C-alpha positions, 0 to 999 in steps of 0.5 A: 440536469446533472452536471457531466464529468469532464473528459479528463476528470479521472486524470485530474483526480489522480493528480490531486491524489498524488499531490495530496499524498505528497503533502500529507506525507511531508507536512502531516494530515493534521497540519494540511489545509484545503488551501494548501492542497489547492495550492500544491495541486495547482487548482483553485480551492473551488475546483478542489471542492468540485473533486472532494468534499473535504480533506477527510475525503481526500485522505480516504481516497489516497489510502484507498486507491493505494491499497486497492492498487497493492491488492490488484498487483499482488492478486495479478501476480499470485500463482497458487499452483506454483511451487511454494517458494516461487509463489511467495517470491512472486507475491513479494516481488509484486508488492515491492514493485507496487510500492515503486513511486508510492512512498508518499501514499505508503507513508500516509497509509501507515501514519494518517489513517487514524484521522479517519472515522472508525467505519472508514478505517475499517473499510481500509483495514479490510483491504489490508486484511485482504492483502495479508490473507494472500501472503498468509496463504503463501507462508502456510504453503512454505511450511504446512506443518507451521502451527496456526498460531505462528502464521500471523507472526511470520506473515506480519514479520514479512510485512515488517520487512517490506512495509518499512523498506521505503525508509532505507531503500534507494533505487541507485543503492547496492541492492535493487528491488528484485534482489531485495525480494529474493532476500526477503523470500529467503529469510521467510522461507528459511525461517518458517521452515525452521519453526517446524 
């Protein structure tokens, strides 16, 4: 007879993912062990293995859950029928909001994906490409005359601004997320139009 899942299975799994992301971000995936993970999660090693077969499965889920959340947040905010400037701003604001409280997951995505098997990396990169494609469509709307070869560099420049904001952004700082979204939008809008 198959073992049934506890009612709080997903809640516990989510807590494990958050703590694993924190440990991987602070210590590094390669310097973390299942024993350390069990300790920071406040569970026994046996219980941790009930949720995850190993450290690699945990890493894959940390990154995968983070990327899926980013995609869903951006897709929910997207309004392809909106004026191009507004659409781009909505996407940027949604991504920055989705990054809130996700610094550890984001750092793990950027730095630790290389430890996964190639097929798992590709599955995660498909999620990244899904996100990039939506922003590239918005960039194209800003300047439909933009040469096709420049869409990717402009889009990736935008991601450079957004993906690394966790290194300097402080909620109590002089610029809040919404203002930073406006700054990034303006830079890309003016820059993309200047490339005509």
